[in-house]
ZASETI-692466 format. One record per residue (C-alpha): x, y, z; residue number from 1. Coordinates in nm, 2 decimals. Example, Ala and Ser with C-alpha at 12.3 -4.5 7.8 and 13.67 -1.06 7.14 Angstrom:
BEGIN
ATOM       x       y       z    k
ATOM    1.23   -0.45    0.78    1
ATOM    1.37   -0.11    0.71    2
***
This chain:
BEGIN
ATOM       x       y       z    k
ATOM    7.26   -1.38   -1.17    1
ATOM    6.96   -1.61   -1.15    2
ATOM    7.01   -1.66   -0.78    3
ATOM    7.01   -1.29   -0.72    4
ATOM    6.69   -1.25   -0.93    5
ATOM    6.51   -1.53   -0.74    6
ATOM    6.63   -1.39   -0.41    7
ATOM    6.51   -1.04   -0.50    8
ATOM    6.17   -1.19   -0.60    9
ATOM    6.15   -1.37   -0.27   10
ATOM    6.22   -1.04   -0.08   11
ATOM    5.95   -0.87   -0.29   12
ATOM    5.70   -1.14   -0.21   13
ATOM    5.79   -1.12    0.16   14
ATOM    5.74   -0.74    0.15   15
ATOM    5.41   -0.77   -0.03   16
ATOM    5.30   -1.04    0.21   17
ATOM    5.39   -0.83    0.52   18
ATOM    5.21   -0.53    0.37   19
ATOM    4.90   -0.75    0.31   20
ATOM    4.86   -0.83    0.68   21
ATOM    4.54   -0.70    0.83   22
ATOM    4.60   -0.34    0.95   23
ATOM    4.47   -0.20    1.28   24
ATOM    4.43    0.16    1.38   25
ATOM    4.69    0.27    1.63   26
ATOM    4.44    0.29    1.92   27
ATOM    4.38   -0.09    1.90   28
ATOM    4.71   -0.21    2.04   29
ATOM    4.89   -0.36    2.33   30
ATOM    4.79   -0.24    2.68   31
ATOM    4.45   -0.12    2.56   32
ATOM    4.14   -0.11    2.78   33
ATOM    3.81   -0.24    2.64   34
ATOM    3.47   -0.13    2.78   35
ATOM    3.36   -0.42    2.99   36
ATOM    3.04   -0.63    2.94   37
ATOM    2.94   -0.49    2.61   38
ATOM    2.97   -0.54    2.24   39
ATOM    3.30   -0.36    2.19   40
ATOM    3.39   -0.25    1.83   41
ATOM    3.72   -0.35    1.67   42
ATOM    3.80   -0.23    1.32   43
ATOM    4.08   -0.19    1.07   44
ATOM    4.17   -0.24    0.70   45
ATOM    4.25   -0.54    0.48   46
ATOM    4.23   -0.63    0.11   47
ATOM    3.89   -0.55   -0.04   48
ATOM    3.67   -0.86    0.00   49
ATOM    3.90   -1.04    0.24   50
ATOM    3.76   -1.23    0.53   51
ATOM    3.89   -1.11    0.86   52
ATOM    3.87   -1.33    1.17   53
ATOM    3.90   -1.19    1.52   54
ATOM    3.96   -1.42    1.81   55
ATOM    3.96   -1.30    2.17   56
ATOM    4.14   -1.51    2.44   57
ATOM    3.88   -1.45    2.72   58
ATOM    3.63   -1.68    2.55   59
ATOM    3.82   -1.83    2.26   60
ATOM    3.54   -1.73    2.02   61
ATOM    3.60   -1.61    1.67   62
ATOM    3.39   -1.35    1.49   63
ATOM    3.45   -1.28    1.12   64
ATOM    3.35   -1.02    0.86   65
ATOM    3.46   -0.92    0.51   66
ATOM    3.65   -0.60    0.42   67
ATOM    3.44   -0.37    0.20   68
ATOM    3.53   -0.23   -0.13   69
ATOM    3.76    0.02    0.04   70
ATOM    3.92   -0.24    0.26   71
ATOM    3.75   -0.13    0.57   72
ATOM    3.61   -0.38    0.82   73
ATOM    3.45   -0.37    1.17   74
ATOM    3.34   -0.64    1.41   75
ATOM    3.18   -0.64    1.76   76
ATOM    3.30   -0.87    2.03   77
ATOM    3.13   -0.94    2.36   78
ATOM    3.37   -0.83    2.63   79
ATOM    3.41   -0.99    2.98   80
ATOM    3.35   -0.85    3.32   81
ATOM    3.62   -0.60    3.43   82
ATOM    3.93   -0.75    3.59   83
ATOM    4.31   -0.73    3.60   84
ATOM    4.34   -1.04    3.39   85
ATOM    4.55   -0.97    3.08   86
ATOM    4.40   -1.09    2.75   87
ATOM    4.51   -1.11    2.39   88
ATOM    4.32   -1.06    2.06   89
ATOM    4.43   -1.21    1.73   90
ATOM    4.33   -1.06    1.39   91
ATOM    4.37   -1.28    1.08   92
ATOM    4.29   -1.20    0.72   93
ATOM    4.46   -1.51    0.58   94
ATOM    4.77   -1.32    0.48   95
ATOM    4.92   -1.30    0.82   96
ATOM    4.80   -1.27    1.18   97
ATOM    4.83   -0.97    1.41   98
ATOM    4.80   -1.03    1.79   99
ATOM    4.78   -0.76    2.05  100
ATOM    4.87   -0.84    2.41  101
ATOM    4.80   -0.73    2.77  102
ATOM    4.44   -0.61    2.69  103
ATOM    4.22   -0.54    3.00  104
ATOM    3.84   -0.51    3.04  105
ATOM    3.73   -0.21    3.24  106
ATOM    3.57    0.13    3.22  107
ATOM    3.66    0.36    2.93  108
ATOM    3.61    0.74    2.94  109
ATOM    3.70    1.01    2.69  110
ATOM    3.89    1.32    2.82  111
ATOM    3.79    1.61    2.59  112
ATOM    3.82    1.98    2.59  113
ATOM    4.10    2.24    2.60  114
ATOM    4.42    2.30    2.80  115
ATOM    4.29    2.24    3.15  116
ATOM    4.20    1.89    3.04  117
ATOM    4.51    1.85    2.83  118
ATOM    4.74    1.96    3.12  119
ATOM    4.95    1.66    3.21  120
ATOM    5.04    1.55    3.56  121
ATOM    5.38    1.71    3.52  122
ATOM    5.21    2.04    3.45  123
ATOM    5.29    2.30    3.19  124
ATOM    5.57    2.56    3.20  125
ATOM    5.52    2.77    3.51  126
ATOM    5.20    2.58    3.58  127
ATOM    5.25    2.30    3.83  128
ATOM    5.01    2.03    3.95  129
ATOM    4.98    2.02    4.32  130
ATOM    5.16    1.73    4.50  131
ATOM    5.34    1.62    4.19  132
ATOM    5.63    1.42    4.35  133
ATOM    5.40    1.23    4.58  134
ATOM    5.17    1.14    4.29  135
ATOM    5.45    1.01    4.08  136
ATOM    5.58    0.79    4.36  137
ATOM    5.23    0.65    4.42  138
ATOM    5.18    0.55    4.05  139
ATOM    5.27    0.19    4.10  140
ATOM    4.97    0.01    3.96  141
ATOM    5.01   -0.04    3.59  142
ATOM    4.67   -0.21    3.56  143
ATOM    4.47    0.05    3.76  144
ATOM    4.47    0.33    3.51  145
ATOM    4.58    0.33    3.15  146
ATOM    4.57    0.62    2.90  147
ATOM    4.61    0.68    2.53  148
ATOM    4.68    1.04    2.41  149
ATOM    4.55    1.13    2.06  150
ATOM    4.80    1.38    1.90  151
ATOM    4.65    1.73    1.87  152
ATOM    4.65    1.78    1.49  153
ATOM    4.45    1.98    1.25  154
ATOM    4.30    1.82    0.93  155
ATOM    4.07    1.95    0.66  156
ATOM    3.89    1.62    0.64  157
ATOM    3.79    1.37    0.91  158
ATOM    4.07    1.13    0.99  159
ATOM    4.03    0.76    1.06  160
ATOM    4.36    0.69    1.24  161
ATOM    4.60    0.87    1.47  162
ATOM    4.96    0.79    1.58  163
ATOM    4.90    0.69    1.94  164
ATOM    4.95    0.40    2.18  165
ATOM    4.81    0.29    2.52  166
ATOM    5.03    0.35    2.82  167
ATOM    5.03    0.17    3.16  168
ATOM    5.03    0.37    3.48  169
ATOM    5.39    0.38    3.59  170
ATOM    5.60    0.65    3.75  171
ATOM    5.76    0.70    3.41  172
ATOM    5.43    0.72    3.21  173
ATOM    5.19    0.89    3.45  174
ATOM    5.35    1.23    3.42  175
ATOM    5.21    1.26    3.07  176
ATOM    4.86    1.16    3.16  177
ATOM    4.59    1.43    3.18  178
ATOM    4.60    1.54    3.54  179
ATOM    4.22    1.59    3.56  180
ATOM    4.16    1.26    3.38  181
ATOM    4.41    1.08    3.60  182
ATOM    4.25    1.20    3.92  183
ATOM    3.91    1.09    3.79  184
ATOM    4.03    0.75    3.69  185
ATOM    4.24    0.69    4.00  186
ATOM    3.93    0.75    4.22  187
ATOM    3.70    0.53    4.01  188
ATOM    3.96    0.26    4.01  189
ATOM    3.99    0.28    4.39  190
ATOM    3.62    0.28    4.44  191
ATOM    3.53    0.00    4.20  192
ATOM    3.85   -0.21    4.21  193
ATOM    3.86   -0.24    3.83  194
ATOM    4.08   -0.09    3.55  195
ATOM    3.99    0.25    3.40  196
ATOM    4.10    0.35    3.05  197
ATOM    4.13    0.72    2.94  198
ATOM    4.12    0.83    2.58  199
ATOM    4.26    1.18    2.57  200
ATOM    4.14    1.37    2.27  201
ATOM    4.17    1.74    2.34  202
ATOM    4.35    2.06    2.24  203
ATOM    4.46    2.36    2.44  204
ATOM    4.29    2.68    2.35  205
ATOM    4.02    2.52    2.14  206
ATOM    3.67    2.66    2.13  207
ATOM    3.35    2.46    2.14  208
ATOM    3.33    2.52    1.76  209
ATOM    3.67    2.35    1.72  210
ATOM    3.50    2.02    1.76  211
ATOM    3.18    2.06    1.55  212
ATOM    3.14    1.89    1.22  213
ATOM    3.13    2.08    0.89  214
ATOM    2.76    2.02    0.86  215
ATOM    2.68    2.15    1.21  216
ATOM    2.91    2.46    1.16  217
ATOM    2.73    2.54    0.83  218
ATOM    2.39    2.49    0.97  219
ATOM    2.42    2.66    1.31  220
ATOM    2.72    2.90    1.30  221
ATOM    2.88    3.16    1.08  222
ATOM    3.22    3.00    1.12  223
ATOM    3.40    2.93    0.79  224
ATOM    3.44    2.56    0.69  225
ATOM    3.69    2.60    0.41  226
ATOM    4.03    2.53    0.55  227
ATOM    4.19    2.84    0.39  228
ATOM    3.91    3.06    0.52  229
ATOM    3.95    2.91    0.87  230
ATOM    4.32    2.99    0.86  231
ATOM    4.25    3.35    0.75  232
ATOM    4.01    3.40    1.04  233
ATOM    4.25    3.28    1.30  234
ATOM    4.60    3.35    1.15  235
ATOM    4.78    3.36    1.48  236
ATOM    4.57    3.16    1.72  237
ATOM    4.54    2.83    1.54  238
ATOM    4.40    2.67    1.85  239
ATOM    4.08    2.87    1.80  240
ATOM    4.02    2.73    1.46  241
ATOM    3.69    2.55    1.40  242
ATOM    3.64    2.21    1.24  243
ATOM    4.01    2.12    1.20  244
ATOM    4.07    1.99    1.55  245
ATOM    3.77    1.77    1.55  246
ATOM    3.87    1.62    1.21  247
ATOM    4.22    1.55    1.32  248
ATOM    4.20    1.48    1.69  249
ATOM    3.85    1.35    1.77  250
ATOM    3.73    1.17    1.46  251
ATOM    3.99    0.88    1.50  252
ATOM    3.83    0.76    1.83  253
ATOM    3.46    0.75    1.72  254
ATOM    3.45    0.38    1.65  255
ATOM    3.58    0.31    2.00  256
ATOM    3.33    0.18    2.25  257
ATOM    3.33    0.41    2.56  258
ATOM    3.14    0.46    2.88  259
ATOM    3.11    0.84    2.87  260
ATOM    3.28    1.17    2.81  261
ATOM    3.46    1.41    3.05  262
ATOM    3.49    1.77    2.92  263
ATOM    3.68    2.07    3.05  264
ATOM    3.65    2.37    2.81  265
ATOM    3.51    2.72    2.79  266
ATOM    3.79    2.97    2.85  267
ATOM    3.82    3.03    2.47  268
ATOM    3.45    3.10    2.44  269
ATOM    3.45    3.37    2.71  270
ATOM    3.27    3.67    2.55  271
ATOM    3.02    3.47    2.35  272
ATOM    2.69    3.65    2.33  273
ATOM    2.36    3.54    2.48  274
ATOM    2.29    3.17    2.50  275
ATOM    2.53    3.09    2.22  276
ATOM    2.77    2.88    2.42  277
ATOM    2.51    2.67    2.60  278
ATOM    2.33    2.60    2.27  279
ATOM    2.65    2.51    2.09  280
ATOM    2.77    2.28    2.37  281
ATOM    2.44    2.10    2.36  282
ATOM    2.48    2.07    1.98  283
ATOM    2.83    1.92    2.03  284
ATOM    2.71    1.67    2.29  285
ATOM    2.43    1.56    2.05  286
ATOM    2.68    1.53    1.77  287
ATOM    2.93    1.32    1.97  288
ATOM    2.65    1.09    2.10  289
ATOM    2.53    1.04    1.75  290
ATOM    2.88    0.97    1.62  291
ATOM    2.97    0.72    1.89  292
ATOM    2.64    0.55    1.83  293
ATOM    2.62    0.43    2.19  294
ATOM    2.30    0.61    2.30  295
ATOM    2.28    0.89    2.55  296
ATOM    2.62    0.83    2.72  297
ATOM    2.70    1.04    3.02  298
ATOM    2.86    1.38    2.96  299
ATOM    3.02    1.53    3.27  300
ATOM    3.19    1.87    3.23  301
ATOM    3.38    2.13    3.43  302
ATOM    3.30    2.49    3.50  303
ATOM    3.58    2.73    3.41  304
ATOM    3.77    2.83    3.71  305
ATOM    3.80    3.19    3.85  306
ATOM    4.05    3.39    3.63  307
ATOM    4.09    3.76    3.59  308
ATOM    4.04    3.79    3.21  309
ATOM    4.23    4.12    3.23  310
ATOM    3.97    4.25    3.49  311
ATOM    3.90    4.10    3.83  312
ATOM    3.57    4.27    3.87  313
ATOM    3.45    4.21    3.51  314
ATOM    3.18    3.95    3.45  315
ATOM    3.27    3.80    3.11  316
ATOM    3.40    3.48    3.28  317
ATOM    3.10    3.48    3.51  318
ATOM    2.86    3.49    3.22  319
ATOM    3.03    3.20    3.06  320
ATOM    3.00    3.00    3.38  321
ATOM    2.63    3.09    3.38  322
ATOM    2.61    2.95    3.03  323
ATOM    2.78    2.63    3.14  324
ATOM    2.52    2.59    3.42  325
ATOM    2.24    2.65    3.17  326
ATOM    2.40    2.38    2.95  327
ATOM    2.39    2.14    3.24  328
ATOM    2.01    2.20    3.26  329
ATOM    1.94    2.14    2.89  330
ATOM    2.17    1.85    2.81  331
ATOM    2.02    1.52    2.92  332
ATOM    2.24    1.28    3.13  333
ATOM    2.49    1.55    3.20  334
ATOM    2.65    1.69    3.51  335
ATOM    2.86    2.00    3.59  336
ATOM    3.15    2.03    3.83  337
ATOM    3.18    2.36    4.02  338
ATOM    3.54    2.49    4.05  339
ATOM    3.49    2.81    4.25  340
ATOM    3.71    2.69    4.53  341
ATOM    3.97    2.52    4.30  342
ATOM    4.21    2.82    4.28  343
ATOM    4.43    3.00    4.53  344
ATOM    4.42    3.37    4.57  345
ATOM    4.76    3.41    4.41  346
ATOM    4.63    3.23    4.09  347
ATOM    4.42    3.52    3.96  348
ATOM    4.63    3.54    3.64  349
ATOM    4.69    3.16    3.62  350
ATOM    4.47    3.01    3.35  351
ATOM    4.59    2.66    3.46  352
ATOM    4.52    2.63    3.84  353
ATOM    4.73    2.37    4.03  354
ATOM    4.44    2.20    4.21  355
ATOM    4.35    1.94    3.95  356
ATOM    4.28    1.67    4.21  357
ATOM    3.95    1.84    4.33  358
ATOM    3.84    1.87    3.97  359
ATOM    3.90    1.51    3.87  360
ATOM    3.76    1.36    4.18  361
ATOM    3.44    1.57    4.15  362
ATOM    3.40    1.43    3.81  363
ATOM    3.44    1.09    3.96  364
ATOM    3.18    1.16    4.23  365
ATOM    2.93    1.22    3.95  366
ATOM    3.02    0.90    3.77  367
ATOM    3.03    0.69    4.09  368
ATOM    2.69    0.82    4.21  369
ATOM    2.50    0.82    3.88  370
ATOM    2.67    0.55    3.67  371
ATOM    2.80    0.30    3.92  372
ATOM    2.53    0.30    4.19  373
ATOM    2.72    0.47    4.48  374
ATOM    2.42    0.68    4.58  375
ATOM    2.56    0.77    4.92  376
ATOM    2.82    0.99    4.75  377
ATOM    2.72    1.36    4.74  378
ATOM    2.80    1.44    4.38  379
ATOM    2.61    1.77    4.30  380
ATOM    2.71    2.12    4.40  381
ATOM    2.44    2.34    4.55  382
ATOM    2.28    2.60    4.32  383
ATOM    2.04    2.89    4.35  384
ATOM    1.68    2.79    4.38  385
ATOM    1.46    3.09    4.48  386
ATOM    1.45    3.40    4.70  387
ATOM    1.21    3.63    4.87  388
ATOM    1.27    3.98    5.00  389
ATOM    1.14    4.11    5.33  390
ATOM    1.22    4.47    5.41  391
ATOM    1.59    4.51    5.35  392
ATOM    1.68    4.14    5.36  393
ATOM    1.70    3.87    5.10  394
ATOM    1.60    3.52    5.20  395
ATOM    1.78    3.27    4.97  396
ATOM    1.71    2.90    4.92  397
ATOM    1.93    2.65    4.73  398
ATOM    1.91    2.32    4.55  399
ATOM    2.12    2.02    4.64  400
ATOM    2.22    2.11    5.00  401
ATOM    2.20    1.74    5.10  402
ATOM    2.11    1.83    5.46  403
ATOM    2.25    2.17    5.50  404
ATOM    2.53    2.42    5.42  405
ATOM    2.89    2.37    5.52  406
ATOM    2.95    2.68    5.75  407
ATOM    2.76    2.90    5.99  408
ATOM    3.00    3.20    6.00  409
ATOM    3.23    3.40    5.78  410
ATOM    3.04    3.34    5.46  411
ATOM    3.21    3.52    5.18  412
ATOM    3.11    3.60    4.82  413
ATOM    2.76    3.76    4.84  414
ATOM    2.67    4.10    4.70  415
ATOM    2.34    4.29    4.68  416
ATOM    2.23    4.60    4.49  417
ATOM    1.95    4.85    4.53  418
ATOM    1.76    5.05    4.28  419
ATOM    2.08    5.22    4.17  420
ATOM    2.22    4.88    4.05  421
ATOM    2.54    4.94    4.25  422
ATOM    2.65    4.62    4.42  423
ATOM    2.78    4.62    4.78  424
ATOM    2.94    4.34    4.97  425
ATOM    2.68    4.17    5.18  426
ATOM    2.67    3.97    5.50  427
ATOM    2.51    3.62    5.49  428
ATOM    2.37    3.43    5.79  429
ATOM    2.17    3.12    5.85  430
ATOM    1.80    3.16    5.93  431
ATOM    1.57    2.90    6.08  432
ATOM    1.20    2.93    6.15  433
ATOM    0.95    2.66    6.25  434
ATOM    0.74    2.57    5.95  435
ATOM    0.47    2.31    6.01  436
ATOM    0.63    1.97    6.05  437
ATOM    0.97    2.09    5.95  438
ATOM    1.20    2.38    5.99  439
ATOM    1.21    2.64    5.72  440
ATOM    1.58    2.71    5.65  441
ATOM    1.72    2.99    5.44  442
ATOM    2.03    3.20    5.41  443
ATOM    1.96    3.57    5.48  444
ATOM    2.17    3.82    5.29  445
ATOM    2.18    4.19    5.37  446
ATOM    2.40    4.50    5.36  447
ATOM    2.36    4.83    5.57  448
ATOM    2.43    5.02    5.25  449
ATOM    2.14    4.87    5.05  450
ATOM    1.78    4.95    5.12  451
ATOM    1.51    4.75    4.93  452
ATOM    1.74    4.51    4.74  453
ATOM    1.66    4.45    4.37  454
ATOM    1.94    4.21    4.28  455
ATOM    2.17    3.96    4.44  456
ATOM    2.48    3.77    4.32  457
ATOM    2.74    3.52    4.45  458
ATOM    3.10    3.52    4.32  459
ATOM    2.97    3.67    3.99  460
ATOM    3.30    3.81    3.89  461
ATOM    3.58    3.69    3.66  462
ATOM    3.79    3.62    3.97  463
ATOM    3.62    3.58    4.30  464
ATOM    3.65    3.28    4.54  465
ATOM    3.36    3.20    4.78  466
ATOM    3.35    2.96    5.07  467
ATOM    2.99    2.83    5.08  468
ATOM    2.91    2.47    5.00  469
ATOM    2.69    2.18    5.09  470
ATOM    2.72    1.89    5.33  471
ATOM    2.95    1.71    5.09  472
ATOM    3.19    2.01    5.08  473
ATOM    3.10    2.09    4.72  474
ATOM    3.10    2.46    4.65  475
ATOM    2.80    2.67    4.56  476
ATOM    2.76    2.76    4.19  477
ATOM    2.81    3.13    4.13  478
ATOM    2.49    3.30    4.03  479
ATOM    2.31    3.63    3.97  480
ATOM    1.94    3.68    4.03  481
ATOM    1.69    3.96    4.04  482
ATOM    1.47    4.02    4.35  483
ATOM    1.13    4.01    4.18  484
***
């Protein structure tokens, strides 16, 4: 009987001892990618007051801290230059060591937004990603791109941890990676020759308000912040709910040290009035930058693609795109990817277009040009600059042509209207005229049916695909302008 008692006591002590080991959040685990050449944050839990020592294999140095009254601790470690060398990190609180393996130093980006960012390489039901089989066969570099997917869950209060793990890029794993995120990371990896880590924290159908904090919602919106009231407002469409997704899906990553944020969202905010969307997106970016505490990290986001929204000729989607463009002008260190050419004509009712490679690579163009010094890459789409009217013709000038436009003939997508405000399909041609030491270049737009144009627009419908771009092949942003 005594032996059984002693043995039982030993088992109890072993259990207590194992439970007393330093505990890490799930995101700090084997195969993780740390942001290179920075003070990366590592954190977790231990007994209150316990000293926690953290030792990294790349330099053998140990940093230590004490767990606070709630058992929380956080340290910063100086990370090495990016490489494919696998490292380990050991955490020791005196009650047992925890070591994570196969850690790489590289570039870490967050993939945020709704379903077009969440959409995996394997696609959704009835929503394929173009060239799927070829992409799977090519995913043979486990150290090139790695990803961790934060489960999409709702919580009434901010969560500190999420059940997740880092995955290497293999044919088996890559099919679950965000397609947009993967194409971004694959190109950055190829261009720089270093590992890229993706943190996927997104939710299909979510609105921009889904990610705002309780404080920001109360101060700047009329959205409810009590969880029961939130459920009442969106009883069927839980993905529209405010606050809860940010608490459950985004909050767990805020201690992680990242390079920047990629964002693809907006469809669920179509129909928002006035400048509401652009102002709330700006608010969200300010919130995330403050929460990460890493300064004005880059924020690159994606224009919503052409989609019918129950009416091809309606403009509710076009107005949201206009708001996204406005947001790109008022959010510092940001960039917007145009997607006007990223759908096929047969995808008018497809909210998840198949051409995710263009989207991800255009995000990569922005990062490579503006964050990694590859200035020869054309990263910005052309946009409307100014116009003049002479007789019945509109002369249009654009920003970010980078030497010119991509076609001379067959330009599609322009419309002009006269005093009756009725738009007619317009013809567009190049125009050159000697102007001092340089040539004055413009696009002339006209229609036989419109005398004295008062307004012009380009692809300003829910679903309309244009074909005009700049010297880098990047498409012209849809726009609407008055001829004043």
